[in-house]
Residue frames as qw, qx, qy, qz and C-alpha x, y, z in Angstrom:
[[0.487, 0.138, -0.619, -0.601, 49.96, -31.65, 34.21],
 [0.793, -0.156, 0.308, -0.502, 47.16, -34.02, 35.10],
 [0.232, -0.264, 0.929, 0.118, 47.90, -37.73, 35.08],
 [0.395, 0.412, 0.815, -0.100, 44.41, -38.34, 33.73],
 [0.158, 0.323, -0.314, -0.879, 43.67, -37.00, 30.24],
 [0.422, 0.407, 0.801, -0.119, 40.27, -37.66, 28.76],
 [0.133, 0.254, -0.389, -0.876, 39.32, -36.69, 25.22],
 [0.347, 0.442, 0.819, -0.115, 35.67, -37.65, 24.94],
 [0.075, -0.210, 0.344, 0.912, 34.94, -36.09, 21.60],
 [0.344, -0.160, -0.602, -0.703, 31.59, -37.27, 20.32],
 [0.384, -0.023, 0.615, -0.689, 28.47, -37.27, 22.43],
 [0.232, 0.269, 0.934, 0.046, 25.51, -39.58, 22.07],
 [0.306, 0.692, 0.390, -0.524, 23.39, -36.67, 20.89],
 [0.077, -0.368, 0.550, 0.746, 24.95, -36.52, 17.44],
 [0.143, -0.061, -0.823, -0.546, 22.54, -38.76, 15.62],
 [0.639, -0.153, -0.045, -0.752, 18.80, -39.12, 15.42],
 [0.686, -0.161, 0.643, -0.300, 17.14, -42.22, 16.82],
 [0.861, 0.466, 0.006, -0.204, 16.81, -43.48, 13.24],
 [0.485, 0.657, -0.557, 0.154, 20.58, -43.53, 12.80],
 [0.206, -0.509, 0.735, -0.398, 21.42, -44.74, 16.30],
 [0.896, -0.008, 0.246, -0.370, 19.06, -47.69, 15.89],
 [0.914, 0.380, -0.119, 0.080, 21.58, -49.19, 13.48],
 [0.773, -0.097, -0.125, 0.614, 25.01, -47.75, 14.29],
 [0.013, 0.966, 0.000, 0.258, 26.29, -44.52, 15.73],
 [0.596, 0.211, -0.405, 0.661, 29.79, -43.51, 16.73],
 [0.446, -0.827, -0.320, -0.124, 29.13, -42.33, 20.26],
 [0.410, -0.878, 0.234, 0.083, 32.55, -41.77, 21.77],
 [0.839, 0.330, -0.167, 0.399, 36.24, -41.85, 20.92],
 [0.240, -0.929, 0.224, -0.171, 39.21, -40.82, 23.01],
 [0.678, 0.289, -0.546, 0.399, 42.57, -41.52, 24.55],
 [0.620, -0.756, 0.021, -0.209, 43.14, -41.99, 28.27],
 [0.484, 0.383, -0.641, 0.456, 46.30, -42.15, 30.35],
 [0.712, -0.614, -0.146, -0.310, 45.40, -43.65, 33.72],
 [0.265, 0.395, -0.727, 0.495, 47.47, -43.97, 36.89],
 [0.347, -0.288, -0.859, 0.241, 46.43, -45.70, 40.13],
 [0.018, 0.249, 0.410, -0.878, 45.14, -42.45, 41.62],
 [0.394, 0.032, -0.343, -0.852, 42.43, -42.28, 38.93],
 [0.448, 0.059, 0.804, -0.386, 40.90, -45.56, 40.16],
 [0.484, 0.282, -0.461, -0.688, 39.88, -46.54, 36.66],
 [0.205, 0.053, 0.969, -0.128, 37.32, -49.38, 36.79],
 [0.579, 0.108, -0.189, -0.786, 34.25, -50.42, 34.78],
 [0.360, 0.068, 0.919, -0.143, 31.88, -53.36, 35.16],
 [0.149, -0.042, -0.662, -0.734, 29.87, -54.26, 32.08],
 [0.265, -0.501, -0.820, -0.082, 26.83, -55.26, 34.12],
 [0.231, -0.628, -0.440, 0.599, 26.73, -52.02, 36.10],
 [0.138, -0.122, 0.272, 0.945, 27.06, -49.53, 33.23],
 [0.413, 0.496, 0.416, -0.640, 23.92, -47.62, 32.21],
 [0.316, 0.436, -0.516, -0.666, 24.55, -47.96, 28.46],
 [0.749, 0.192, 0.606, -0.188, 22.51, -50.46, 26.46],
 [0.767, 0.558, 0.298, 0.106, 23.18, -51.98, 23.05],
 [0.055, 0.926, -0.355, -0.116, 26.73, -50.60, 22.95],
 [0.938, 0.153, -0.050, 0.306, 30.02, -51.99, 21.68],
 [0.266, -0.913, 0.285, 0.123, 33.47, -51.01, 22.98],
 [0.852, 0.330, -0.137, 0.382, 36.91, -51.35, 21.37],
 [0.352, -0.911, 0.213, 0.018, 39.91, -50.41, 23.52],
 [0.832, 0.409, -0.186, 0.324, 43.56, -50.53, 22.38],
 [0.635, -0.703, 0.056, 0.315, 46.58, -50.37, 24.70],
 [0.460, 0.831, -0.218, 0.224, 49.39, -48.06, 23.60],
 [0.324, 0.463, -0.640, 0.521, 51.58, -48.27, 26.72],
 [0.382, -0.322, 0.582, -0.642, 51.49, -49.60, 30.24],
 [0.205, -0.082, -0.975, -0.042, 49.24, -52.43, 31.36],
 [0.580, -0.199, 0.069, -0.787, 45.54, -52.90, 31.99],
 [0.147, -0.016, 0.971, -0.189, 43.52, -55.81, 33.34],
 [0.595, 0.009, -0.265, -0.759, 40.29, -57.43, 32.21],
 [0.324, 0.040, 0.920, -0.218, 37.94, -60.18, 33.26],
 [0.564, 0.117, -0.385, -0.721, 35.51, -61.66, 30.75],
 [0.882, -0.185, -0.353, -0.253, 33.33, -64.32, 32.32],
 [0.850, -0.506, 0.089, 0.117, 35.73, -66.57, 34.21],
 [0.779, 0.282, 0.032, 0.559, 38.78, -65.57, 32.16],
 [0.277, -0.909, 0.035, 0.310, 41.30, -63.01, 33.46],
 [0.750, 0.357, 0.145, 0.538, 44.02, -61.37, 31.35],
 [0.293, -0.630, 0.058, 0.717, 46.56, -58.58, 31.31],
 [0.530, 0.802, 0.259, 0.089, 46.29, -56.07, 28.45],
 [0.594, -0.381, 0.242, 0.666, 49.76, -55.26, 27.11],
 [0.160, 0.652, -0.244, -0.700, 50.88, -52.70, 24.51],
 [0.226, 0.253, -0.763, -0.550, 49.64, -53.76, 21.09],
 [0.056, -0.292, -0.954, 0.032, 46.63, -55.60, 22.49],
 [0.375, -0.162, -0.089, -0.908, 42.97, -54.63, 22.23],
 [0.137, 0.247, 0.926, -0.252, 39.80, -55.93, 23.77],
 [0.342, -0.158, -0.420, -0.826, 36.25, -55.85, 22.40],
 [0.024, 0.275, 0.882, -0.381, 33.07, -56.27, 24.42],
 [0.226, -0.547, -0.526, -0.611, 29.37, -55.63, 24.13],
 [0.005, -0.035, -0.558, 0.829, 27.67, -53.55, 26.81],
 [0.582, -0.604, 0.458, -0.294, 25.97, -54.72, 28.93],
 [0.820, 0.259, -0.510, 0.011, 28.02, -57.86, 29.47],
 [0.838, -0.540, 0.006, 0.074, 29.71, -60.01, 32.10],
 [0.712, 0.307, -0.146, 0.615, 33.10, -58.33, 32.11],
 [0.314, -0.933, -0.039, 0.175, 35.15, -55.78, 34.02],
 [0.694, 0.404, -0.060, 0.593, 38.23, -53.86, 32.95],
 [0.411, -0.911, -0.031, 0.018, 40.44, -51.73, 35.16],
 [0.372, 0.676, -0.501, 0.393, 43.88, -50.43, 36.06],
 [0.815, -0.343, -0.408, 0.226, 45.34, -52.68, 38.73],
 [0.311, -0.945, 0.097, -0.031, 46.73, -50.55, 41.61],
 [0.747, -0.408, 0.366, 0.376, 49.98, -52.49, 41.27],
 [0.615, 0.416, 0.376, 0.554, 50.42, -51.27, 37.67],
 [0.296, -0.348, -0.052, 0.888, 51.94, -47.84, 37.12],
 [0.259, 0.445, -0.141, -0.845, 50.02, -46.65, 34.05],
 [0.490, 0.369, 0.774, 0.158, 47.56, -47.60, 31.32],
 [0.143, 0.498, -0.229, -0.824, 47.59, -45.55, 28.12],
 [0.354, 0.266, 0.872, 0.210, 44.91, -46.52, 25.59],
 [0.291, 0.025, -0.333, -0.896, 42.55, -45.43, 22.82],
 [0.304, 0.310, 0.857, -0.276, 38.88, -46.33, 23.02],
 [0.277, -0.013, -0.453, -0.847, 35.96, -46.22, 20.62],
 [0.306, 0.259, 0.787, -0.469, 32.33, -46.66, 21.67],
 [0.229, -0.094, -0.634, -0.732, 29.51, -47.54, 19.25],
 [0.433, 0.198, 0.615, -0.628, 25.78, -47.72, 19.71],
 [0.645, 0.346, -0.182, -0.657, 23.19, -49.64, 17.66],
 [0.920, 0.034, 0.346, -0.183, 22.12, -53.09, 16.51],
 [0.805, 0.573, -0.136, 0.075, 24.22, -53.28, 13.36],
 [0.171, 0.751, -0.559, 0.307, 27.49, -52.25, 14.98],
 [0.577, -0.416, 0.618, -0.334, 27.01, -54.66, 17.88],
 [0.942, 0.218, 0.213, -0.143, 26.14, -57.49, 15.49],
 [0.661, 0.659, -0.309, 0.182, 29.29, -56.91, 13.43],
 [0.121, -0.681, 0.628, -0.357, 31.45, -56.71, 16.55],
 [0.813, -0.196, 0.475, -0.272, 30.05, -60.07, 17.65],
 [0.900, 0.433, -0.016, 0.038, 31.14, -61.55, 14.30],
 [0.325, 0.750, -0.484, 0.311, 34.62, -60.09, 14.79],
 [0.459, -0.524, 0.613, -0.373, 34.82, -61.55, 18.30],
 [0.948, 0.078, 0.257, -0.172, 33.70, -64.91, 16.92],
 [0.753, 0.595, -0.225, 0.170, 36.65, -64.77, 14.51],
 [0.399, 0.581, -0.480, 0.523, 39.35, -63.67, 16.95],
 [0.543, -0.415, -0.594, 0.424, 38.10, -63.81, 20.53],
 [0.186, -0.942, -0.275, 0.038, 37.58, -60.80, 22.79],
 [0.353, -0.811, 0.296, 0.360, 41.30, -59.98, 23.06],
 [0.816, 0.511, 0.114, 0.243, 43.51, -59.53, 20.01],
 [0.486, -0.501, 0.250, 0.671, 47.08, -58.53, 19.26],
 [0.506, 0.764, 0.343, 0.204, 47.19, -55.93, 16.51],
 [0.578, 0.028, 0.039, 0.814, 50.07, -53.82, 15.25],
 [0.061, -0.678, -0.247, 0.690, 49.94, -50.09, 15.96],
 [0.060, 0.420, -0.429, -0.798, 50.56, -49.41, 12.25],
 [0.206, 0.308, 0.904, 0.214, 47.79, -51.71, 11.00],
 [0.085, -0.380, -0.446, -0.806, 44.88, -50.17, 9.11],
 [0.439, -0.687, -0.565, -0.129, 42.31, -50.49, 11.94],
 [0.518, -0.583, -0.258, 0.570, 44.55, -48.72, 14.47],
 [0.263, 0.011, 0.239, 0.935, 45.59, -46.07, 11.96],
 [0.203, -0.529, -0.531, -0.630, 41.92, -45.41, 11.28],
 [0.515, -0.673, -0.495, 0.189, 41.17, -45.31, 15.01],
 [0.431, -0.381, -0.071, 0.815, 43.84, -42.65, 15.47],
 [0.083, 0.224, 0.420, 0.875, 42.47, -40.75, 12.48],
 [0.344, -0.668, -0.586, -0.303, 38.94, -40.77, 13.93],
 [0.527, -0.624, -0.333, 0.471, 40.36, -39.51, 17.22],
 [0.349, -0.137, 0.145, 0.915, 42.26, -36.77, 15.43],
 [0.095, -0.456, -0.520, -0.716, 39.13, -35.65, 13.57],
 [0.456, -0.708, -0.540, -0.017, 37.21, -35.58, 16.83],
 [0.505, -0.465, -0.195, 0.701, 39.83, -33.46, 18.57],
 [0.156, -0.101, 0.243, 0.952, 39.71, -30.85, 15.83],
 [0.390, 0.452, 0.459, -0.658, 35.89, -30.88, 15.79],
 [0.236, 0.272, -0.622, -0.695, 35.68, -32.20, 12.24],
 [0.155, -0.290, -0.937, -0.117, 33.00, -34.73, 13.19],
 [0.172, 0.088, 0.271, -0.943, 29.79, -32.77, 13.34],
 [0.679, 0.083, -0.114, -0.721, 26.90, -34.73, 11.94],
 [0.791, -0.128, 0.542, -0.256, 25.36, -38.16, 12.30],
 [0.863, 0.499, -0.039, -0.070, 26.03, -39.22, 8.68],
 [0.367, 0.719, -0.542, 0.234, 29.77, -38.52, 8.93],
 [0.406, -0.487, 0.676, -0.376, 30.01, -40.14, 12.35],
 [0.894, 0.080, 0.368, -0.243, 28.19, -43.27, 11.18],
 [0.753, 0.617, -0.227, 0.027, 30.40, -43.48, 8.09],
 [0.109, 0.687, -0.657, 0.292, 33.58, -43.29, 10.16],
 [0.629, -0.285, 0.630, -0.355, 32.30, -45.96, 12.52],
 [0.917, 0.329, 0.136, -0.182, 31.39, -48.18, 9.57],
 [0.569, 0.690, -0.431, 0.123, 34.85, -47.82, 8.02],
 [0.182, -0.582, 0.716, -0.339, 36.56, -48.68, 11.29],
 [0.775, -0.086, 0.534, -0.327, 34.43, -51.77, 11.87],
 [0.875, 0.471, -0.029, -0.105, 34.94, -53.01, 8.32],
 [0.357, 0.689, -0.595, 0.212, 38.72, -52.66, 8.63],
 [0.406, -0.410, 0.718, -0.389, 38.56, -54.49, 11.93],
 [0.891, 0.157, 0.308, -0.295, 36.41, -57.20, 10.33],
 [0.721, 0.608, -0.332, 0.013, 38.94, -57.62, 7.50],
 [0.030, 0.612, -0.722, 0.323, 41.69, -58.00, 10.08],
 [0.639, -0.193, 0.624, -0.406, 39.68, -60.59, 12.02],
 [0.896, 0.375, 0.034, -0.235, 38.92, -62.46, 8.81],
 [0.510, 0.642, -0.557, 0.135, 42.65, -62.72, 8.02],
 [0.267, -0.456, 0.747, -0.403, 43.32, -64.01, 11.55],
 [0.815, 0.057, 0.423, -0.392, 40.61, -66.61, 11.16],
 [0.805, 0.532, -0.211, -0.158, 41.84, -67.70, 7.71],
 [0.169, 0.645, -0.725, 0.171, 45.30, -68.47, 9.09],
 [0.530, -0.241, 0.724, -0.371, 43.75, -71.26, 11.18],
 [0.855, 0.324, 0.210, -0.346, 42.26, -73.07, 8.16],
 [0.658, -0.111, 0.623, 0.408, 43.91, -75.70, 5.93],
 [0.063, -0.256, 0.484, 0.834, 44.66, -74.72, 2.30],
 [0.003, -0.369, -0.849, -0.379, 41.51, -76.41, 0.91],
 [0.112, -0.761, -0.587, 0.250, 39.21, -74.36, 3.15],
 [0.159, -0.616, 0.065, 0.769, 41.10, -71.12, 2.49],
 [0.079, -0.052, 0.668, 0.738, 40.89, -71.69, -1.27],
 [0.046, -0.553, -0.812, -0.179, 37.17, -72.44, -1.06],
 [0.142, -0.779, -0.384, 0.475, 36.52, -69.28, 0.96],
 [0.165, -0.429, 0.312, 0.831, 38.57, -67.16, -1.44],
 [0.027, 0.194, 0.767, 0.611, 36.56, -68.41, -4.42],
 [0.116, -0.690, -0.713, 0.040, 33.24, -67.87, -2.63],
 [0.189, -0.717, -0.184, 0.645, 34.22, -64.36, -1.56],
 [0.108, -0.343, 0.453, 0.816, 35.37, -63.44, -5.08],
 [0.215, -0.021, -0.731, -0.647, 32.66, -65.18, -7.11],
 [0.219, 0.248, 0.790, -0.516, 29.61, -65.41, -4.82],
 [0.474, 0.456, 0.090, -0.747, 27.35, -63.77, -7.42],
 [0.628, 0.451, -0.455, -0.442, 28.13, -66.25, -10.21],
 [0.054, -0.305, 0.945, -0.106, 29.27, -69.43, -8.47],
 [0.712, -0.018, -0.367, -0.599, 26.93, -72.19, -9.63],
 [0.917, -0.300, -0.106, -0.242, 26.82, -74.46, -6.60],
 [0.518, -0.658, 0.546, -0.024, 29.16, -76.43, -4.36],
 [0.901, 0.151, 0.378, 0.149, 29.54, -79.29, -6.83],
 [0.553, 0.774, -0.026, 0.306, 31.17, -76.88, -9.28],
 [0.212, -0.874, 0.387, -0.205, 33.33, -75.46, -6.48],
 [0.799, -0.354, 0.485, 0.035, 34.54, -78.95, -5.51],
 [0.839, 0.426, 0.230, 0.249, 35.41, -79.74, -9.13],
 [0.289, 0.891, -0.188, 0.296, 37.48, -76.57, -9.39],
 [0.375, -0.737, 0.520, -0.214, 39.32, -77.55, -6.21],
 [0.585, 0.338, -0.730, -0.099, 39.81, -81.09, -7.56],
 [0.115, -0.095, 0.878, -0.454, 38.20, -82.83, -4.58],
 [0.179, -0.427, -0.857, -0.225, 34.93, -84.69, -4.13],
 [0.308, -0.601, -0.161, -0.719, 31.89, -82.70, -3.07],
 [0.786, -0.527, -0.319, -0.050, 31.54, -84.86, 0.04],
 [0.706, -0.111, -0.236, 0.658, 35.17, -84.25, 1.07],
 [0.135, 0.401, 0.014, 0.906, 34.81, -80.49, 0.57],
 [0.522, -0.615, -0.233, -0.543, 31.61, -80.33, 2.61],
 [0.835, -0.411, -0.317, 0.180, 33.07, -82.47, 5.39],
 [0.610, 0.001, -0.173, 0.773, 36.36, -80.53, 5.65],
 [0.006, -0.482, -0.104, -0.870, 34.78, -77.10, 5.29],
 [0.610, -0.621, -0.282, -0.403, 32.14, -77.80, 7.92],
 [0.803, -0.294, -0.348, 0.385, 34.71, -79.17, 10.35],
 [0.478, -0.031, -0.141, 0.866, 36.74, -75.95, 10.36],
 [0.077, -0.296, -0.155, -0.939, 34.18, -73.23, 9.59],
 [0.204, 0.160, 0.715, -0.649, 31.24, -74.66, 11.49],
 [0.633, 0.501, 0.286, -0.516, 28.79, -74.49, 8.59],
 [0.728, 0.222, 0.559, 0.330, 28.78, -76.25, 5.20],
 [0.274, -0.145, 0.344, 0.886, 30.07, -74.36, 2.14],
 [0.012, -0.543, -0.669, -0.508, 26.57, -74.04, 0.68],
 [0.326, -0.831, -0.424, 0.154, 25.41, -72.17, 3.77],
 [0.432, -0.492, 0.090, 0.750, 28.57, -70.05, 3.71],
 [0.201, 0.193, 0.541, 0.793, 27.84, -69.10, 0.08],
 [0.174, -0.726, -0.612, -0.261, 24.25, -68.25, 0.98],
 [0.415, -0.767, -0.263, 0.413, 25.34, -66.09, 3.93],
 [0.399, -0.242, 0.265, 0.844, 27.95, -64.30, 1.82],
 [0.063, 0.436, 0.587, 0.680, 25.34, -63.39, -0.79],
 [0.309, -0.794, -0.521, -0.055, 22.97, -62.20, 1.92],
 [0.465, -0.591, -0.100, 0.651, 25.63, -60.03, 3.57],
 [0.248, -0.030, 0.387, 0.888, 26.34, -58.31, 0.26],
 [0.102, -0.607, -0.646, -0.452, 22.62, -57.88, -0.33],
 [0.383, -0.784, -0.393, 0.292, 22.27, -56.12, 3.04],
 [0.393, -0.387, 0.135, 0.823, 25.16, -53.81, 2.14],
 [0.104, 0.236, 0.554, 0.792, 23.58, -52.91, -1.21],
 [0.228, -0.724, -0.634, -0.146, 20.21, -52.38, 0.47],
 [0.404, -0.765, -0.254, 0.432, 21.71, -49.90, 2.93],
 [0.340, -0.561, 0.246, 0.713, 24.06, -48.10, 0.57],
 [0.091, 0.019, 0.635, 0.767, 22.46, -47.96, -2.91],
 [0.516, 0.243, 0.136, -0.810, 19.16, -47.09, -4.55],
 [0.248, 0.121, -0.886, -0.372, 18.97, -50.52, -6.27],
 [0.778, -0.169, -0.071, -0.601, 15.65, -52.36, -6.26],
 [0.716, -0.302, 0.608, -0.162, 15.42, -55.82, -4.70],
 [0.891, 0.417, 0.180, 0.011, 15.35, -57.36, -8.19],
 [0.443, 0.803, -0.339, 0.211, 18.55, -55.51, -9.12],
 [0.333, -0.652, 0.631, -0.256, 20.25, -56.50, -5.86],
 [0.894, -0.035, 0.424, -0.142, 19.22, -60.13, -6.35],
 [0.801, 0.583, -0.055, 0.122, 20.92, -60.20, -9.75],
 [0.182, 0.822, -0.455, 0.290, 24.08, -58.61, -8.38],
 [0.372, -0.537, 0.687, -0.318, 24.52, -61.06, -5.49],
 [0.203, 0.209, -0.939, -0.183, 23.33, -64.30, -7.11],
 [0.376, 0.222, 0.764, -0.475, 19.80, -64.88, -5.80],
 [0.276, 0.339, 0.828, 0.350, 16.96, -66.00, -8.06],
 [0.017, -0.647, -0.462, -0.607, 14.73, -62.95, -7.70],
 [0.056, -0.420, 0.251, -0.870, 13.65, -59.94, -5.69],
 [0.730, -0.428, -0.156, -0.509, 10.68, -61.65, -4.03],
 [0.895, -0.155, -0.362, 0.211, 12.84, -64.44, -2.64],
 [0.454, 0.250, -0.339, 0.785, 15.55, -61.98, -1.57],
 [0.308, -0.517, 0.047, -0.797, 12.96, -59.76, 0.10],
 [0.855, -0.403, -0.240, -0.223, 11.75, -62.70, 2.18],
 [0.799, -0.014, -0.344, 0.493, 15.31, -63.53, 3.25],
 [0.221, 0.381, -0.215, 0.872, 16.07, -59.92, 4.13],
 [0.530, -0.557, -0.071, -0.636, 12.92, -59.53, 6.20],
 [0.906, -0.328, -0.261, 0.059, 13.93, -62.60, 8.18],
 [0.679, 0.132, -0.255, 0.675, 17.52, -61.39, 8.53],
 [0.114, 0.335, -0.134, 0.925, 16.67, -57.80, 9.44],
 [0.139, -0.451, -0.789, 0.393, 13.53, -58.55, 11.43],
 [0.159, 0.684, 0.302, -0.645, 11.48, -55.89, 9.69],
 [0.602, 0.763, 0.231, -0.044, 10.59, -54.19, 6.38],
 [0.740, 0.113, 0.161, 0.643, 13.54, -53.73, 4.05],
 [0.179, 0.808, 0.154, 0.541, 12.79, -50.04, 3.48],
 [0.542, -0.840, -0.018, -0.031, 13.48, -49.37, 7.15],
 [0.779, -0.404, 0.239, 0.416, 17.09, -50.46, 6.69],
 [0.569, 0.610, 0.136, 0.535, 18.09, -48.08, 3.93],
 [0.498, -0.728, -0.214, 0.419, 19.92, -46.27, 6.72],
 [0.384, -0.518, 0.231, 0.729, 22.68, -44.52, 4.79],
 [0.453, 0.586, 0.532, 0.410, 20.91, -43.72, 1.54],
 [0.099, 0.961, 0.137, 0.221, 21.93, -40.29, 0.39],
 [0.465, -0.798, 0.320, 0.210, 25.22, -40.33, 2.31],
 [0.235, 0.698, -0.621, -0.269, 28.60, -40.78, 0.58],
 [0.909, 0.156, -0.363, -0.132, 29.29, -44.19, -0.94],
 [0.649, -0.615, 0.444, -0.053, 31.06, -46.53, 1.45],
 [0.695, 0.533, -0.483, -0.008, 34.19, -48.24, 0.25]]
């Protein structure tokens, strides 16, 4: 039996350029490497562009350098990087084995979301093998092995689901670092972004002064709560734009903006182009 098993299941030819512009699941697999395989990648030397990589260690040990930081990758740890990038990951000849799953994405949207996840957790995270993101990663790999992934819509949907589960995990990690006041404020904004009538009302509900809320929130989150509310509404607007047939006026009502014209201006700035171009997954199954 070979010491080097490679299950590269999804090629980059699955999706059209229209789909891959935003997000395409390009590769998923599991590798078991030993020193004889000489496993080594440098993010500045790879030919891929606009790619994102997630790699999760099941057993053994790997090594990684990101910028000036060096780390060992132990079982239950994953790393996330954008490609190209100033990093290298490899099996050290002194280590006996590295057994891991990997998932490779291509496209602007996937890379952007991965950057948000990294901002929440850092490039290296500890994550339980039985957590939802890793269970979904294994499920995607299983589908790929049995050739159940055969079209760009399905592949993009699976990639979206994985990234959203990973984002939820990263959000929970980030929330643990915040004091109760900030966590409560974020919970209310996330639950009531469409109807919340300003930060003054939010502060009153939390029984603190508006100035204290803004000061504390900004200190830990990096932006004031008003900006966080605005960004939350915009993120949901982008999701509705890509996954429903709603007009801009209808989306504006659903997320809490004043009207479709104003929302359209914000979306054009956010997406750097006409909003119609970004109705990427219209006609595909609803995403949950």
